[in-house]
DRENVO-833064 format. One record per residue (C-alpha): x, y, z; residue in three letters; residue number from 1. Coordinates in steps of 0.001 Angstrom, whole numbers, plus 524288, in hexadecimal, padded with zeros to 5 digits. Layout:
BEGIN
- px/py/pz/resn/resi
- X/Y/Z/ALA/NUM
...
//
This chain:
BEGIN
- px/py/pz/resn/resi
- 30AB3/6A6EA/8E5DC/UNK/1
- 317AA/6A09E/8E453/UNK/2
- 3132F/69B6A/8D727/UNK/3
- 31170/6A91E/8D20D/UNK/4
- 31F35/6ADA4/8D57B/UNK/5
- 326C0/6A1A4/8D15D/UNK/6
- 327C2/69F66/8C2C8/UNK/7
- 32170/69347/8BE10/UNK/8
- 32A34/68994/8B6E2/UNK/9
- 328F9/68A04/8A808/UNK/10
- 32152/67E86/8A3D2/UNK/11
- 324F8/67F3F/8956D/UNK/12
- 33287/67E4B/88F3A/UNK/13
- 33727/68875/885B2/UNK/14
- 3383B/6842E/87764/UNK/15
- 345C5/68828/87228/UNK/16
- 343EF/682EE/8645B/UNK/17
- 33FE9/69013/85E43/UNK/18
- 34BFA/69693/8642E/UNK/19
- 354F5/68BF8/85ED9/UNK/20
- 34E63/68CF2/85194/UNK/21
- 35019/69BCD/85177/UNK/22
- 35E93/69AEA/854FE/UNK/23
- 360DC/69093/84A8C/UNK/24
- 359C7/698F9/8407B/UNK/25
- 36225/6A4E2/843C6/UNK/26
- 36EA5/69CC4/842AD/UNK/27
- 36A86/6979A/8355A/UNK/28
- 36722/6A543/83056/UNK/29
- 37408/6AAFA/83535/UNK/30
- 37B5F/69FAF/82ECF/UNK/31
- 37495/6A210/821CE/UNK/32
- 37762/6B0B2/8225F/UNK/33
- 385C1/6AE69/825A3/UNK/34
- 386F9/6A479/81AA3/UNK/35
- 38174/6AD86/8103E/UNK/36
- 38818/6B9FF/814E5/UNK/37
- 395BB/6B48E/816BE/UNK/38
- 3A002/6BA09/80D99/UNK/39
- 3A2B3/6B17F/801EC/UNK/40
- 3B0C2/6ACFE/80096/UNK/41
- 3B789/6B32A/7F518/UNK/42
- 3B9C4/6A934/7EAAF/UNK/43
- 3C7F1/6A901/7E6CF/UNK/44
- 3C670/6A901/7D841/UNK/45
- 3D16F/6A731/7CECD/UNK/46
- 3D648/6B26B/7C688/UNK/47
- 3D079/6B43D/7B907/UNK/48
- 3D84E/6AC52/7AEFE/UNK/49
- 3DC2A/6B8BB/7A7B0/UNK/50
- 3E1CE/6BEC6/7B43B/UNK/51
- 3EEDC/6B80B/7B1A3/UNK/52
- 3F050/6C111/7A5DC/UNK/53
- 3EFA5/6CD67/7AE2D/UNK/54
- 3FCD4/6D082/7B439/UNK/55
- 3FE1F/6DA83/7BF21/UNK/56
- 40B42/6E14A/7C07B/UNK/57
- 4118E/6ED6F/7C655/UNK/58
- 40885/6ED1E/7D220/UNK/59
- 40A0C/6F8F0/7DB04/UNK/60
- 40271/6FD7F/7E6CE/UNK/61
- 3FFB1/70B54/7EB1E/UNK/62
- 3F757/71272/7F50F/UNK/63
- 3F0BA/71F82/7F2FE/UNK/64
- 3E7C2/7282B/7FAEE/UNK/65
- 3DC69/72FD1/7F580/UNK/66
- 3D88B/73D82/7F9CF/UNK/67
- 3CFB5/7380D/8047C/UNK/68
- 3DAE7/7305F/80A79/UNK/69
- 3D698/722D5/8063B/UNK/70
- 3E1A7/719CF/80276/UNK/71
- 3E18F/71172/7F62E/UNK/72
- 3EAEC/7067E/7F2B5/UNK/73
- 3EDFB/7041A/7E46B/UNK/74
- 3F3CC/6F84B/7DDCC/UNK/75
- 3F8DC/6FC38/7D05F/UNK/76
- 3FEC1/6F34A/7C648/UNK/77
- 3FF14/6EF38/7B835/UNK/78
- 3F665/6E4AB/7B27F/UNK/79
- 3FA56/6DE28/7A5D2/UNK/80
- 3F159/6D5E1/79D7A/UNK/81
- 3F9C1/6CACC/79818/UNK/82
- 3EE0B/6C383/79277/UNK/83
- 3E6B3/6C46A/785B1/UNK/84
- 3D9EB/6CA8B/78A58/UNK/85
- 3D5FE/6D841/78E83/UNK/86
- 3D363/6D9AA/79D22/UNK/87
- 3C77F/6E1E5/7A09B/UNK/88
- 3C78C/6DFE1/7AF57/UNK/89
- 3CFC0/6D958/7B9BD/UNK/90
- 3CEAC/6D7D6/7C871/UNK/91
- 3DA55/6D6A3/7D170/UNK/92
- 3DA62/6CF39/7DE49/UNK/93
- 3E2E5/6D6A9/7E803/UNK/94
- 3E76F/6D098/7F4D3/UNK/95
- 3ED84/6D8AE/7FFB1/UNK/96
- 3F464/6D096/80A2D/UNK/97
- 3F74E/6D33F/8187C/UNK/98
- 40438/6D1BB/81FAC/UNK/99
- 402C9/6C2F7/82112/UNK/100
- 3FEBE/6C0A7/81302/UNK/101
- 3F02F/6BF30/8150B/UNK/102
- 3E654/6C640/80C86/UNK/103
- 3E373/6D393/81266/UNK/104
- 3DAE5/6D7F9/80713/UNK/105
- 3D705/6D284/7F9DF/UNK/106
- 3CFC7/6D9E7/7EF51/UNK/107
- 3CB79/6D817/7E14B/UNK/108
- 3CC9F/6E4A4/7D97A/UNK/109
- 3CB30/6E76E/7CAFE/UNK/110
- 3D784/6EB6D/7C3D1/UNK/111
- 3D6AF/6F9B4/7BFD7/UNK/112
- 3DEF5/6FFBC/7B52D/UNK/113
- 3E6EF/70B59/7BA06/UNK/114
- 3E624/716C2/7B0A3/UNK/115
- 3F001/7219D/7B28B/UNK/116
- 3ECAD/729AD/7A691/UNK/117
- 3E44D/733B7/7ADC5/UNK/118
- 3E77E/73D92/7B85E/UNK/119
- 3E7AC/732C3/7C295/UNK/120
- 3E882/723E2/7C23B/UNK/121
- 3DB49/71D6F/7C0E9/UNK/122
- 3D68F/70F74/7BFF2/UNK/123
- 3CD06/709EE/7B608/UNK/124
- 3C6B5/6FCAC/7B4AD/UNK/125
- 3CD8E/6F2B3/7AC50/UNK/126
- 3C115/6F205/7A43D/UNK/127
- 3C30C/70052/7A043/UNK/128
- 3D136/6FDCD/79CA2/UNK/129
- 3D27B/6EF54/798D9/UNK/130
- 3DF9E/6E87C/7991B/UNK/131
- 3E2DD/6E350/78B95/UNK/132
- 3EBBA/6D787/78935/UNK/133
- 3FA01/6DB03/78BA0/UNK/134
- 3F66D/6E801/791D4/UNK/135
- 3FACC/6ED12/79F33/UNK/136
- 3F3FB/6F764/7A77C/UNK/137
- 3F5C6/6FDA4/7B4BE/UNK/138
- 3EBBC/6F8FE/7BEBE/UNK/139
- 3E7D3/6FDAA/7CC3F/UNK/140
- 3E0EA/6F74C/7D7AF/UNK/141
- 3DBDE/7009D/7E228/UNK/142
- 3D93B/6FD87/7F076/UNK/143
- 3D293/706B4/7F9F5/UNK/144
- 3D546/6FE10/805A8/UNK/145
- 3DF2F/6F376/80869/UNK/146
- 3DEEB/6EBB4/81507/UNK/147
- 3E78E/6F0E7/81FF1/UNK/148
- 3ECE5/6E30A/8214B/UNK/149
- 3F31F/6E3B3/813C7/UNK/150
- 401EC/6E190/8145D/UNK/151
- 40490/6EC65/80A26/UNK/152
- 40ACC/6E2D3/800B1/UNK/153
- 4065F/6E276/7F295/UNK/154
- 3F986/6DB15/7F18B/UNK/155
- 3F74B/6CF4A/7E8F9/UNK/156
- 3F059/6D335/7DC66/UNK/157
- 3EA69/6C8E0/7D399/UNK/158
- 3E189/6CB04/7C7F2/UNK/159
- 3D588/6C283/7C96B/UNK/160
- 3CA0B/6C648/7C0D6/UNK/161
- 3CC15/6CA6B/7B2CA/UNK/162
- 3C2BD/6CE2D/7A7E3/UNK/163
- 3C7AC/6CD75/799FB/UNK/164
- 3C21D/6D01B/78C8C/UNK/165
//
């Protein structure tokens, strides 16, 4: 009867190869997923060659609240086309820095022409109001949110992408 109560020793060894294969397969699949889903680094591309002909001046910042209580930050200025072609669109690269000079926020926004002829100031696309050679127009960049780490100094504004006709 003692043979019935005592467990008998296992006569066969366990084969761990399928477990190792399964773990290796999971690691490979996770590696592939991480590789393809990782964020792509932003390519630092050079400004459009015509961008040197667009001069920003009289840059001012302001903050306004709408009736719901949301705060908007505006960067207003004047853009002057010193080149020989008509500009139909332009994108500005704006960099907000923190207190130690590191980038707190960077955005690419299209330049919008500020029209003050109506009952309130409004912005329109540069394509609707192209910038002719030698012409200057008021522009506005609008931001709904700026990082809390921003040092409240004027941001760096550089014109990057330009379309001309």
